[in-house]
N, C-alpha and C positions, 0 to 999 in steps of 0.2 A: 503493499500499501504506499510506501515510501516514494515510489517512483511517481504514482497517481498525485499525491499532495505536492511532491517537488515539481512535478509538471505544471500544476496549476502555480504555484508560487513563481516560478521563472517566468512563465507567461504574462501572468498579473502585473510581476514587477516591470517588464517591458512596456507592457500595454499603459500603465498609469502614467509613466514617466512621460508617454506622450500625451496622456489625459491632462496632466496640469499643464502641458503648454498650451491645450487650447483655450484656456483661462487667461493667459499671456496674450494671446493673440486674438480674443475676442470672439471665437468659435468662428473664425475665420474659414477655416478649411486646411489650412497651410500644414504642411507635414513638418513633424520635429526630425524624423530620421531620415536619411537617404533611403532612397528605395533599395539599395543592394544591401543595406544593413537589416532593414526587415527581411528581406528575402532570405538572407544567410544566418540569420539568428539561429533559428530554429534546425536548420540544417548542417552547417559548419561549425558554430562556435558553442552550441550547447546540447547536441544530440547524444554525441558518443559519451559523455559521462553518464547519462542517464541509462543509456544502454548497457555500459558498464555494472552500473548500480544496480539494475534486474537482474543481470546476469552472475555475477560474483560476489555480491553482499550478503552475507549470511550471519545470524546472531548467534546460532549455535552450529556446532561441528554436525556432521551426516551422523555419526555415531551416537551423540548423545540424542539427537532428534529421533533416532530409532529406538534407542532405550526408553524415551520419556516421549511418547506419542501425544499427551495432553498438551504439549507446548504447542502443537497446531492450533489449539482450542482459541488463541487470539486472532488467527485469521477467521475463523468461523463466527465468532463474536464481534467481529469488525471492530476491534479492540484501535486499531490505527487510523480507522476512517470515521471517525466520529465528527460531530458538529464541532466540538471544542478542538480537537487536533486540527481540523481545516480550518479553522477560525485564528489558531496561532501562526500557522503559515502564512494566512491572508494578511494577518496584520502586519507580520514582517513585511511582505509584498509591499503592503500600503506606506509602511513607514519609511522603508528604503527608496521606494521611489520618489517621496517627497524629499529625502535628503539628496538624492541624486540629480534631481531637477532643480531644485531650489540651490543648491550647493554651487552647482557648475554654472547656473545663470548669474549669480549674485557674484561670485568669485571671478567672473570674466567680463562683467559691465565694464571695466576699465581695463581689460587686457588688450595685449597685441601679441600679432603673431609673428614670426621670423621676418615677415616683409616689412613690419613696423606699423600694419593695418590693425584697426581694430577688430576685433573677434566679432565673425558673422555668425550665421544660425550654423552652418556647417561645421565649424570650429567647436562651438558651444555641444551641440548634439553627439559629435565625435567625442567629447570627454564625458558626456552623459552616458553615451554606450559603452564607453571603455570600461565605467564604473559598473554598470549593469552586468556586463560579460564577466568580469573578474569576480565580483561578489556571488553571484547566481553560481558560477562554478566552485567558488569556495566554499559556499554553503551547503554546498553536496557534499563536498568532503567533511564537513561536520556532521553531516547527517547520516552518513556511513558507521554501520555496525564494525563492521571490519575493514580496514584500509588495507587493499592490496597494493602492488606495484602497478595492477592494471589502471585502477583507481587514479592513482598520483599521473600515471602517464596520460590518461585521459583527459584528466582535467587540465593538467599542465600544456597537453597538446592543443585543446580547445583554446586557451588563452593564448597560448603562442600563435596559432591559426590567425586570431583577431590581429594581434599586431605585425604579423607578416602581411594581412591582408591590407592594412591600414597603411604600412609604410610603402607597399605596391601601389595603391591610390594615391598617393602623393606624389609619385613620379611622374 
């Protein structure tokens, strides 16, 4: 169930940062993130860690699970997918999206890029998107019951994929 709650969390965090932008623009319909950012978020920058979590994360060993089958009762009784659990993940998404959006917009109000030009929408949205990608991937690492090298590699790979992508688009 962690895969499902995490999936809602990461997409809600991503979507809410764009939602806060609509208040800033007077609901004009202008997009906060670049089209490529939106297209690649679920495919390149956050997909692999969720798949690895679903495949390799385990809270008890296989031999222990066979010895004590009542451990499966938590799944049957929906212990991890109750309203309170989902509400906590949603709260984090709400809170973090507010911080990402307002921190990047406020911090960059008087900022200048390497060309000595005032930061534009692309600069600010790229900073916010970087915060989202790094945070949701690291949050997944914190949610793992057992962290394997595959978890670390997939999360590091997803974050690095974002930085490689953004460096490639700057050229």
